A tleap script that builds the chain and sets N, CA, C and O, in Angstrom:
source leaprc.protein.ff14SB
mol = sequence {
  NMET LYS ASN ASN GLU GLN LYS PRO ASP PHE
  LEU PHE GLU LYS ALA ASN TYR LYS ILE LEU
  LEU ILE GLY ILE ALA VAL ILE ALA LEU GLY
  PHE ILE LEU MET SER GLY GLY GLY SER ASP
  ASN PRO LYS ILE SER ASN ASP GLU ILE ILE
  PHE ASP PHE GLN ARG ILE ARG LEU ALA PRO
  THR VAL VAL LEU ILE GLY PHE GLY ILE THR
  ILE TYR SER ILE PHE LYS LYS CLYS
}
set mol.1.N position { 0.804 -1.202 0.000 }
set mol.1.CA position { 0.000 0.000 0.000 }
set mol.1.C position { 0.846 1.265 0.000 }
set mol.1.O position { 0.447 2.288 -0.556 }
set mol.2.N position { 2.005 1.190 0.621 }
set mol.2.CA position { 2.839 2.381 0.703 }
set mol.2.C position { 3.402 2.776 -0.653 }
set mol.2.O position { 3.740 3.941 -0.860 }
set mol.3.N position { 3.509 1.840 -1.570 }
set mol.3.CA position { 4.022 2.152 -2.896 }
set mol.3.C position { 3.062 3.020 -3.688 }
set mol.3.O position { 3.485 3.768 -4.569 }
set mol.4.N position { 1.778 2.932 -3.385 }
set mol.4.CA position { 0.776 3.700 -4.104 }
set mol.4.C position { 0.654 5.131 -3.608 }
set mol.4.O position { 0.038 5.962 -4.274 }
set mol.5.N position { 1.240 5.437 -2.434 }
set mol.5.CA position { 1.167 6.799 -1.895 }
set mol.5.C position { 2.064 7.717 -2.704 }
set mol.5.O position { 3.185 7.358 -3.065 }
set mol.6.N position { 1.563 8.884 -2.977 }
set mol.6.CA position { 2.330 9.847 -3.755 }
set mol.6.C position { 2.710 11.033 -2.891 }
set mol.6.O position { 1.968 11.438 -1.996 }
set mol.7.N position { 3.881 11.582 -3.177 }
set mol.7.CA position { 4.293 12.801 -2.503 }
set mol.7.C position { 3.502 13.970 -3.084 }
set mol.7.O position { 3.137 13.949 -4.259 }
set mol.8.N position { 3.238 14.977 -2.275 }
set mol.8.CA position { 2.566 16.150 -2.845 }
set mol.8.C position { 3.500 16.871 -3.818 }
set mol.8.O position { 4.686 17.053 -3.542 }
set mol.9.N position { 2.956 17.266 -4.927 }
set mol.9.CA position { 3.753 17.975 -5.932 }
set mol.9.C position { 3.777 19.455 -5.600 }
set mol.9.O position { 2.734 20.105 -5.524 }
set mol.10.N position { 4.976 19.977 -5.404 }
set mol.10.CA position { 5.137 21.401 -5.159 }
set mol.10.C position { 5.390 22.104 -6.482 }
set mol.10.O position { 5.900 21.505 -7.429 }
set mol.11.N position { 5.037 23.353 -6.537 }
set mol.11.CA position { 5.203 24.114 -7.761 }
set mol.11.C position { 6.680 24.354 -8.056 }
set mol.11.O position { 7.103 24.286 -9.210 }
set mol.12.N position { 7.474 24.638 -7.006 }
set mol.12.CA position { 8.899 24.908 -7.161 }
set mol.12.C position { 9.703 23.930 -6.334 }
set mol.12.O position { 9.172 23.195 -5.501 }
set mol.13.N position { 11.006 23.943 -6.592 }
set mol.13.CA position { 11.917 23.157 -5.764 }
set mol.13.C position { 12.402 24.010 -4.612 }
set mol.13.O position { 12.098 25.199 -4.525 }
set mol.14.N position { 13.165 23.381 -3.726 }
set mol.14.CA position { 13.662 24.069 -2.543 }
set mol.14.C position { 14.569 25.246 -2.932 }
set mol.14.O position { 14.517 26.306 -2.309 }
set mol.15.N position { 15.391 25.054 -3.956 }
set mol.15.CA position { 16.300 26.121 -4.406 }
set mol.15.C position { 15.516 27.322 -4.925 }
set mol.15.O position { 15.919 28.464 -4.708 }
set mol.16.N position { 14.406 27.076 -5.604 }
set mol.16.CA position { 13.574 28.166 -6.112 }
set mol.16.C position { 13.018 29.017 -4.974 }
set mol.16.O position { 12.982 30.244 -5.063 }
set mol.17.N position { 12.589 28.353 -3.908 }
set mol.17.CA position { 12.042 29.088 -2.773 }
set mol.17.C position { 13.119 29.910 -2.070 }
set mol.17.O position { 12.852 31.020 -1.609 }
set mol.18.N position { 14.334 29.369 -1.986 }
set mol.18.CA position { 15.429 30.128 -1.383 }
set mol.18.C position { 15.733 31.382 -2.190 }
set mol.18.O position { 15.894 32.467 -1.630 }
set mol.19.N position { 15.810 31.228 -3.504 }
set mol.19.CA position { 16.079 32.378 -4.366 }
set mol.19.C position { 14.938 33.381 -4.279 }
set mol.19.O position { 15.174 34.589 -4.283 }
set mol.20.N position { 13.711 32.898 -4.201 }
set mol.20.CA position { 12.548 33.782 -4.073 }
set mol.20.C position { 12.613 34.591 -2.781 }
set mol.20.O position { 12.334 35.790 -2.790 }
set mol.21.N position { 12.977 33.955 -1.676 }
set mol.21.CA position { 13.091 34.669 -0.407 }
set mol.21.C position { 14.217 35.699 -0.438 }
set mol.21.O position { 14.091 36.779 0.139 }
set mol.22.N position { 15.311 35.366 -1.110 }
set mol.22.CA position { 16.399 36.337 -1.263 }
set mol.22.C position { 15.915 37.540 -2.059 }
set mol.22.O position { 16.218 38.681 -1.708 }
set mol.23.N position { 15.164 37.295 -3.129 }
set mol.23.CA position { 14.626 38.387 -3.931 }
set mol.23.C position { 13.682 39.276 -3.137 }
set mol.23.O position { 13.723 40.500 -3.269 }
set mol.24.N position { 12.834 38.673 -2.317 }
set mol.24.CA position { 11.916 39.453 -1.484 }
set mol.24.C position { 12.695 40.286 -0.470 }
set mol.24.O position { 12.331 41.429 -0.192 }
set mol.25.N position { 13.765 39.717 0.081 }
set mol.25.CA position { 14.598 40.458 1.034 }
set mol.25.C position { 15.293 41.644 0.361 }
set mol.25.O position { 15.425 42.710 0.962 }
set mol.26.N position { 15.733 41.458 -0.878 }
set mol.26.CA position { 16.378 42.556 -1.617 }
set mol.26.C position { 15.362 43.661 -1.917 }
set mol.26.O position { 15.691 44.844 -1.827 }
set mol.27.N position { 14.149 43.288 -2.269 }
set mol.27.CA position { 13.098 44.290 -2.506 }
set mol.27.C position { 12.813 45.065 -1.224 }
set mol.27.O position { 12.689 46.290 -1.255 }
set mol.28.N position { 12.710 44.361 -0.101 }
set mol.28.CA position { 12.466 45.025 1.181 }
set mol.28.C position { 13.617 45.979 1.526 }
set mol.28.O position { 13.384 47.081 2.022 }
set mol.29.N position { 14.854 45.552 1.263 }
set mol.29.CA position { 16.006 46.425 1.496 }
set mol.29.C position { 15.912 47.687 0.654 }
set mol.29.O position { 16.229 48.773 1.138 }
set mol.30.N position { 15.484 47.566 -0.589 }
set mol.30.CA position { 15.323 48.732 -1.453 }
set mol.30.C position { 14.293 49.707 -0.910 }
set mol.30.O position { 14.501 50.920 -0.953 }
set mol.31.N position { 13.186 49.189 -0.402 }
set mol.31.CA position { 12.176 50.080 0.165 }
set mol.31.C position { 12.647 50.712 1.468 }
set mol.31.O position { 12.283 51.849 1.771 }
set mol.32.N position { 13.445 49.994 2.235 }
set mol.32.CA position { 14.013 50.583 3.453 }
set mol.32.C position { 14.963 51.718 3.090 }
set mol.32.O position { 14.964 52.767 3.734 }
set mol.33.N position { 15.777 51.500 2.044 }
set mol.33.CA position { 16.685 52.561 1.595 }
set mol.33.C position { 15.924 53.784 1.096 }
set mol.33.O position { 16.417 54.907 1.195 }
set mol.34.N position { 14.733 53.571 0.562 }
set mol.34.CA position { 13.931 54.664 0.024 }
set mol.34.C position { 13.238 55.482 1.111 }
set mol.34.O position { 12.871 56.634 0.880 }
set mol.35.N position { 13.059 54.905 2.272 }
set mol.35.CA position { 12.287 55.577 3.319 }
set mol.35.C position { 13.100 56.659 4.011 }
set mol.35.O position { 14.319 56.743 3.858 }
set mol.36.N position { 12.405 57.475 4.767 }
set mol.36.CA position { 13.059 58.524 5.553 }
set mol.36.C position { 13.135 59.838 4.795 }
set mol.36.O position { 12.541 59.999 3.729 }
set mol.37.N position { 13.876 60.767 5.365 }
set mol.37.CA position { 14.060 62.054 4.714 }
set mol.37.C position { 13.015 63.085 5.062 }
set mol.37.O position { 13.039 64.197 4.535 }
set mol.38.N position { 12.099 62.734 5.939 }
set mol.38.CA position { 11.049 63.676 6.314 }
set mol.38.C position { 11.540 64.689 7.333 }
set mol.38.O position { 12.611 64.539 7.921 }
set mol.39.N position { 10.745 65.710 7.527 }
set mol.39.CA position { 11.081 66.759 8.477 }
set mol.39.C position { 9.984 66.847 9.531 }
set mol.39.O position { 8.816 66.583 9.245 }
set mol.40.N position { 10.362 67.215 10.740 }
set mol.40.CA position { 9.369 67.368 11.797 }
set mol.40.C position { 8.477 68.584 11.561 }
set mol.40.O position { 7.304 68.586 11.934 }
set mol.41.N position { 9.036 69.603 10.948 }
set mol.41.CA position { 8.306 70.827 10.665 }
set mol.41.C position { 7.837 70.791 9.209 }
set mol.41.O position { 8.670 70.740 8.303 }
set mol.42.N position { 6.519 70.816 8.962 }
set mol.42.CA position { 6.042 70.733 7.580 }
set mol.42.C position { 6.363 71.967 6.745 }
set mol.42.O position { 6.262 71.915 5.519 }
set mol.43.N position { 6.744 73.065 7.371 }
set mol.43.CA position { 7.082 74.271 6.620 }
set mol.43.C position { 8.514 74.239 6.094 }
set mol.43.O position { 8.886 75.035 5.231 }
set mol.44.N position { 9.312 73.312 6.620 }
set mol.44.CA position { 10.708 73.214 6.204 }
set mol.44.C position { 10.871 71.966 5.345 }
set mol.44.O position { 10.490 70.869 5.753 }
set mol.45.N position { 11.437 72.138 4.157 }
set mol.45.CA position { 11.696 71.022 3.257 }
set mol.45.C position { 13.203 70.928 3.029 }
set mol.45.O position { 13.833 71.880 2.569 }
set mol.46.N position { 13.757 69.791 3.349 }
set mol.46.CA position { 15.177 69.585 3.152 }
set mol.46.C position { 15.365 68.756 1.883 }
set mol.46.O position { 15.393 67.527 1.931 }
set mol.47.N position { 15.492 69.440 0.758 }
set mol.47.CA position { 15.579 68.765 -0.536 }
set mol.47.C position { 16.869 67.975 -0.698 }
set mol.47.O position { 16.908 67.015 -1.468 }
set mol.48.N position { 17.921 68.359 0.010 }
set mol.48.CA position { 19.184 67.625 -0.106 }
set mol.48.C position { 19.048 66.212 0.437 }
set mol.48.O position { 19.672 65.287 -0.082 }
set mol.49.N position { 18.246 66.035 1.468 }
set mol.49.CA position { 18.039 64.699 2.030 }
set mol.49.C position { 17.049 63.904 1.183 }
set mol.49.O position { 17.253 62.713 0.948 }
set mol.50.N position { 15.999 64.538 0.732 }
set mol.50.CA position { 14.964 63.834 -0.032 }
set mol.50.C position { 15.485 63.397 -1.397 }
set mol.50.O position { 15.198 62.283 -1.837 }
set mol.51.N position { 16.233 64.240 -2.061 }
set mol.51.CA position { 16.671 63.970 -3.431 }
set mol.51.C position { 18.132 63.554 -3.494 }
set mol.51.O position { 18.821 63.904 -4.452 }
set mol.52.N position { 18.625 62.823 -2.512 }
set mol.52.CA position { 20.012 62.386 -2.554 }
set mol.52.C position { 20.143 61.107 -3.375 }
set mol.52.O position { 19.146 60.525 -3.803 }
set mol.53.N position { 21.372 60.683 -3.587 }
set mol.53.CA position { 21.669 59.522 -4.435 }
set mol.53.C position { 20.983 58.250 -3.940 }
set mol.53.O position { 20.492 57.454 -4.740 }
set mol.54.N position { 20.950 58.064 -2.629 }
set mol.54.CA position { 20.393 56.842 -2.051 }
set mol.54.C position { 18.923 56.670 -2.407 }
set mol.54.O position { 18.506 55.569 -2.766 }
set mol.55.N position { 18.143 57.717 -2.316 }
set mol.55.CA position { 16.696 57.598 -2.531 }
set mol.55.C position { 16.290 57.697 -3.997 }
set mol.55.O position { 15.252 57.163 -4.389 }
set mol.56.N position { 17.097 58.372 -4.808 }
set mol.56.CA position { 16.710 58.588 -6.200 }
set mol.56.C position { 17.305 57.533 -7.137 }
set mol.56.O position { 16.644 57.125 -8.091 }
set mol.57.N position { 18.512 57.094 -6.889 }
set mol.57.CA position { 19.178 56.149 -7.788 }
set mol.57.C position { 19.356 54.755 -7.184 }
set mol.57.O position { 18.986 53.757 -7.802 }
set mol.58.N position { 19.915 54.691 -5.993 }
set mol.58.CA position { 20.291 53.402 -5.410 }
set mol.58.C position { 19.074 52.546 -5.046 }
set mol.58.O position { 18.994 51.384 -5.444 }
set mol.59.N position { 18.145 53.104 -4.305 }
set mol.59.CA position { 16.999 52.326 -3.813 }
set mol.59.C position { 16.133 51.762 -4.947 }
set mol.59.O position { 15.803 50.577 -4.911 }
set mol.60.N position { 15.752 52.563 -5.952 }
set mol.60.CA position { 14.968 51.967 -7.051 }
set mol.60.C position { 15.738 50.895 -7.825 }
set mol.60.O position { 15.145 49.929 -8.304 }
set mol.61.N position { 17.043 51.061 -7.946 }
set mol.61.CA position { 17.855 50.047 -8.614 }
set mol.61.C position { 17.865 48.754 -7.811 }
set mol.61.O position { 17.772 47.667 -8.381 }
set mol.62.N position { 17.976 48.864 -6.502 }
set mol.62.CA position { 17.955 47.672 -5.648 }
set mol.62.C position { 16.597 46.977 -5.738 }
set mol.62.O position { 16.536 45.748 -5.767 }
set mol.63.N position { 15.522 47.739 -5.783 }
set mol.63.CA position { 14.183 47.152 -5.913 }
set mol.63.C position { 14.049 46.419 -7.250 }
set mol.63.O position { 13.511 45.312 -7.298 }
set mol.64.N position { 14.527 47.021 -8.322 }
set mol.64.CA position { 14.448 46.369 -9.634 }
set mol.64.C position { 15.304 45.101 -9.682 }
set mol.64.O position { 14.905 44.109 -10.291 }
set mol.65.N position { 16.468 45.127 -9.050 }
set mol.65.CA position { 17.289 43.926 -8.975 }
set mol.65.C position { 16.553 42.838 -8.190 }
set mol.65.O position { 16.603 41.664 -8.558 }
set mol.66.N position { 15.878 43.221 -7.121 }
set mol.66.CA position { 15.086 42.260 -6.349 }
set mol.66.C position { 13.972 41.641 -7.179 }
set mol.66.O position { 13.723 40.439 -7.088 }
set mol.67.N position { 13.297 42.457 -7.992 }
set mol.67.CA position { 12.263 41.911 -8.874 }
set mol.67.C position { 12.878 40.972 -9.903 }
set mol.67.O position { 12.280 39.953 -10.249 }
set mol.68.N position { 14.061 41.305 -10.391 }
set mol.68.CA position { 14.747 40.418 -11.320 }
set mol.68.C position { 15.091 39.082 -10.686 }
set mol.68.O position { 14.961 38.038 -11.324 }
set mol.69.N position { 15.526 39.109 -9.444 }
set mol.69.CA position { 15.846 37.869 -8.729 }
set mol.69.C position { 14.597 37.014 -8.542 }
set mol.69.O position { 14.644 35.797 -8.722 }
set mol.70.N position { 13.480 37.646 -8.183 }
set mol.70.CA position { 12.251 36.865 -7.986 }
set mol.70.C position { 11.750 36.282 -9.310 }
set mol.70.O position { 11.254 35.155 -9.337 }
set mol.71.N position { 11.871 37.024 -10.388 }
set mol.71.CA position { 11.462 36.502 -11.700 }
set mol.71.C position { 12.359 35.337 -12.093 }
set mol.71.O position { 11.890 34.339 -12.639 }
set mol.72.N position { 13.664 35.470 -11.809 }
set mol.72.CA position { 14.593 34.364 -12.084 }
set mol.72.C position { 14.200 33.119 -11.293 }
set mol.72.O position { 14.263 32.006 -11.814 }
set mol.73.N position { 13.796 33.303 -10.036 }
set mol.73.CA position { 13.431 32.150 -9.218 }
set mol.73.C position { 12.186 31.454 -9.748 }
set mol.73.O position { 12.027 30.247 -9.567 }
set mol.74.N position { 11.309 32.195 -10.393 }
set mol.74.CA position { 10.108 31.599 -10.949 }
set mol.74.C position { 10.433 30.770 -12.198 }
set mol.74.O position { 9.872 29.692 -12.393 }
set mol.75.N position { 11.338 31.276 -13.039 }
set mol.75.CA position { 11.647 30.602 -14.293 }
set mol.75.C position { 12.750 29.544 -14.190 }
set mol.75.O position { 12.960 28.787 -15.138 }
set mol.76.N position { 13.453 29.481 -13.064 }
set mol.76.CA position { 14.550 28.535 -12.907 }
set mol.76.C position { 14.012 27.106 -12.888 }
set mol.76.O position { 13.047 26.793 -12.190 }
set mol.77.N position { 14.660 26.256 -13.669 }
set mol.77.CA position { 14.277 24.842 -13.705 }
set mol.77.C position { 15.380 24.004 -13.093 }
set mol.77.O position { 16.414 24.535 -12.688 }
set mol.78.N position { 15.175 22.738 -13.025 }
set mol.78.CA position { 16.126 21.801 -12.393 }
set mol.78.C position { 17.516 21.913 -12.973 }
set mol.78.O position { 18.422 21.195 -12.548 }
savepdb mol mol.pdb
quit
């Protein structure tokens, strides 16, 4: 009887899930890099902090790399 039992079929392999989690972590890191830069006083705007390299160039690039990693994890085969 045990020979007739089947394992549940998963959509991805273990390696795919690891890569997917890494991609999600990279996306989260990108959004963390994008956050901040606010001021306590709404009448004061500090454009140097809001429009610096980290928030305008680095963070969106990290998010796009994270999306690329997750797409790779979906298409990766054995």
